[in-house]
C-alpha positions in Angstrom: -24.5 18.1 183.2 -25.1 16.1 186.4 -28.0 13.7 186.5 -29.7 15.8 189.2 -30.6 18.3 186.5 -33.7 16.6 185.2 -34.8 14.1 187.8 -38.0 15.0 189.6 -38.7 15.3 193.3 -40.3 11.9 193.1 -36.8 10.3 192.7 -34.8 12.8 194.8 -36.7 11.9 197.9 -35.2 8.5 197.8 -31.7 9.8 198.4 -32.8 12.8 200.6 -33.6 13.1 204.3 -37.2 12.2 203.8 -38.1 8.7 202.8 -40.5 7.8 200.0 -41.7 4.8 202.1 -43.4 7.1 204.6 -47.0 5.8 204.7 -49.0 9.1 204.8 -52.5 9.6 203.5 -51.4 10.7 200.0 -49.0 7.8 199.7 -51.7 5.3 200.6 -54.2 7.1 198.3 -51.7 7.0 195.4 -51.3 3.2 195.9 -55.0 2.6 196.0 -55.8 4.8 192.9 -52.8 3.5 190.8 -50.7 6.7 190.7 -47.0 6.2 190.5 -46.3 8.8 193.2 -48.0 10.8 195.9 -46.9 13.9 194.0 -49.7 13.3 191.6 -52.0 15.0 194.0 -49.9 18.1 194.0 -50.6 18.6 190.3 -54.2 17.8 190.8 -54.5 20.5 193.5 -52.5 23.1 191.5 -54.7 22.5 188.5 -57.9 22.8 190.6 -56.6 26.1 191.9 -55.8 27.8 188.6 -57.2 25.6 185.8 -53.8 25.0 184.2 -54.6 22.0 182.0 -57.6 21.8 179.6 -59.0 19.1 177.4 -57.0 18.8 174.2 -53.9 20.5 175.5 -50.3 19.6 174.7 -48.4 19.4 178.0 -44.7 19.0 178.6 -43.6 17.5 182.0 -39.9 18.2 182.9 -38.3 15.7 185.2 -41.2 13.5 184.7 -40.0 10.1 186.2 -41.6 8.0 187.6 -44.7 9.4 185.9 -47.3 10.5 188.5 -47.7 13.9 187.0 -47.8 12.4 183.5 -50.8 10.3 184.7 -52.7 13.3 186.0 -51.9 15.4 182.9 -53.0 12.6 180.6 -56.3 12.3 182.4 -56.9 16.0 182.1 -56.0 16.5 178.5 -58.3 13.6 177.4 -58.1 11.5 174.3 -57.5 14.6 172.0 -54.5 15.8 174.1 -50.8 15.0 174.2 -48.5 14.7 177.2 -44.7 14.6 176.7 -42.5 13.5 179.6 -38.8 14.3 179.7 -36.3 12.9 182.1 -32.7 11.6 182.2 -33.9 8.3 183.4 -36.2 5.9 181.6 -40.0 6.2 182.3 -41.8 2.9 182.2 -44.7 2.5 179.8 -48.2 3.0 181.0 -50.4 -0.1 180.6 -53.8 1.5 180.5 -55.9 3.8 178.2 -53.8 6.9 178.9 -50.7 5.3 177.3 -51.6 6.5 173.8 -51.7 10.1 175.1 -48.2 10.0 176.6 -44.8 10.2 174.9 -41.6 9.9 176.9 -38.3 11.3 175.9 -35.1 10.3 177.7 -32.8 13.2 177.5 -31.5 16.5 178.9 -33.6 19.6 178.1 -30.6 21.8 178.3 -29.4 20.2 175.1 -30.7 21.4 171.8 -31.3 17.9 170.5 -33.6 17.1 173.3 -35.6 20.3 172.9 -35.9 19.5 169.2 -37.3 16.1 170.0 -39.9 17.7 172.3 -40.9 20.3 169.7 -41.2 17.5 167.1 -43.3 15.4 169.5 -45.6 18.4 170.1 -46.2 18.7 166.4 -45.0 22.2 165.8 -42.1 24.6 165.8 -40.9 27.3 168.2 -41.1 30.9 166.8 -41.0 34.4 168.3 -44.8 34.3 168.3 -44.9 31.2 170.4 -44.2 27.5 170.5 -46.4 24.4 170.0 -47.0 23.7 173.7 -50.0 24.8 175.9 -48.6 23.9 179.3 -45.1 23.2 180.8 -44.9 21.7 184.3 -41.8 21.0 186.4 -41.6 19.2 189.7 -37.8 18.9 189.5 -35.7 19.0 192.6 -32.0 18.3 193.2 -30.7 15.1 194.9 -30.7 16.3 198.5 -27.3 16.9 200.1 -28.7 17.7 203.5 -27.3 21.2 203.4 -30.3 23.5 202.8 -28.5 26.5 201.4 -26.9 24.3 198.7 -30.1 22.4 198.0 -32.1 25.6 197.8 -29.6 27.1 195.3 -29.7 24.0 193.2 -33.5 24.0 193.3 -33.6 27.6 192.0 -31.1 26.7 189.2 -33.4 23.9 188.1 -36.5 26.2 188.2 -34.7 28.7 186.0 -33.8 26.0 183.6 -37.4 25.0 183.4 -38.4 28.6 183.0 -36.1 29.0 180.0 -37.4 25.9 178.5 -41.0 27.0 179.0 -40.3 30.3 177.2 -39.1 28.4 174.2 -41.9 25.9 174.1 -45.0 27.7 175.2 -47.6 29.2 172.8 -49.1 32.6 173.4 -51.4 32.4 176.4 -49.7 29.1 177.6 -49.3 28.2 181.3 -46.3 27.2 183.4 -46.0 25.4 186.8 -42.6 25.1 188.5 -41.4 24.1 192.0 -38.7 25.9 193.9 -37.4 25.7 197.5 -38.0 28.9 199.5 -34.9 31.0 200.1 -32.6 33.7 198.6 -33.4 35.1 195.2 -36.8 33.4 194.9 -38.6 36.8 194.8 -36.2 37.8 191.9 -37.3 34.7 190.1 -40.9 35.5 190.6 -40.3 39.0 189.2 -38.8 37.4 186.1 -41.8 35.2 185.7 -44.1 38.2 186.0 -42.3 39.8 183.1 -43.3 36.9 180.9 -46.8 35.9 182.1 -50.0 37.8 182.5 -50.4 36.6 186.0 -48.2 34.7 188.5 -49.4 33.0 191.7 -47.3 31.3 194.5 -48.8 28.5 196.5 -48.1 25.3 198.4 -50.6 22.5 197.7 -52.0 20.5 200.6 -50.3 17.4 199.2 -46.9 18.9 200.0 -45.5 17.5 203.2 -45.9 19.8 206.3 -42.2 20.0 206.8 -41.5 20.8 203.2 -40.1 24.2 202.1 -41.3 23.9 198.5 -43.5 26.3 196.8 -45.0 26.3 193.3 -45.2 29.2 191.0 -48.1 29.2 188.5 -47.6 31.4 185.5 -50.8 32.1 183.6 -51.0 33.5 180.1 -47.6 33.5 178.4 -46.9 36.9 176.9 -45.3 36.9 173.4 -46.3 40.5 172.7 -43.6 42.9 171.2 -44.4 45.5 173.9 -44.4 45.5 177.7 -46.1 47.6 180.3 -44.5 51.1 180.6 -43.1 51.1 177.0 -43.5 54.5 175.3 -43.7 54.4 171.5 -45.1 56.1 168.4 -48.0 54.3 166.7 -50.3 54.7 163.8 -54.0 54.3 164.4 -55.2 51.9 161.7 -58.8 51.2 162.7 -61.4 51.9 165.4 -62.9 49.2 167.5 -66.5 48.5 168.4 -66.1 50.3 171.8 -64.7 53.4 170.0 -61.1 52.9 170.9 -58.4 53.4 168.3 -56.5 50.3 167.2 -52.8 50.4 166.5 -50.8 47.5 165.2 -47.3 46.8 166.5 -45.7 43.9 164.6 -49.1 42.4 164.2 -50.1 42.9 167.9 -53.2 45.0 168.5 -52.9 47.9 170.9 -56.1 49.7 171.9 -55.8 53.5 172.5 -58.8 55.4 173.9 -59.9 58.7 172.3 -57.9 58.0 169.1 -59.1 58.2 165.6 -58.3 56.3 162.4 -55.3 57.8 160.6 -53.7 59.5 163.7 -50.1 59.1 164.6 -49.6 59.2 168.4 -47.0 58.9 171.2 -48.5 56.4 173.7 -47.5 54.6 176.9 -48.4 50.9 177.2 -50.6 50.4 180.3 -51.7 46.7 180.1 -50.5 43.7 178.1 -52.6 40.7 177.4 -51.5 37.6 175.4 -53.2 38.7 172.2 -53.9 42.5 172.7 -53.0 45.4 174.9 -54.0 48.8 176.1 -52.2 52.1 175.9 -52.8 55.8 176.8 -51.9 58.7 174.5 -49.3 61.0 176.0 -50.5 64.3 174.6 -53.5 64.4 177.0 
């Protein structure tokens, strides 16, 4: 695995066509406010848009060096939260009050041993019902070659690696933020995200450079349900809810069925899937 795999945009800019020394407003603001990179404001703006990180959360930052996103995440999770940064290069310690909230892991998330270390640091285990992490964020980008089609393809590869990692780590209802360069197959990637999250939004934060082709996908509400929209299945109604809908249980997942009574066995079609419950319509009416 080449080093580019888990090194964030904040490092790749140094070897790409755009210099990190460019003194724009966000660069100057980062220096004044003590952030390690101007990219810190991207995560701030993405979180402001979709409320990704909450107090007490466990957050994993992929390609975290030099640590700007770690700083923002640590501020947002507060003293009860945990932030885990993963990168192939060493991330320097933080010398202020957020240091106790941050754990850094030097390694490659495509390797099982690194994923195990992250899961251990998060204090849980990954199961089919969800992992121990509330939020996974990735600002990874390839070392820039100057050939856009190649850089875009590499960017998409990194985004898919981050996506696969997020599926393993995220708890039910968890959120995911990932960067990708615009180009071929990005809409297919979005479609794959939509299969795994309740809601997906694409956006470009104001802190992105005007000339940048990067976009960020925000996946809200990790779905770990054993059903998906459009599934047709036979269910037993085991209870009736307060609104009068029948309730079926599919591998412990609650499925609400209107106009159904306790004890009925029905053929239904799943219409809507939430992280912890879903809705279905009976097929005999």
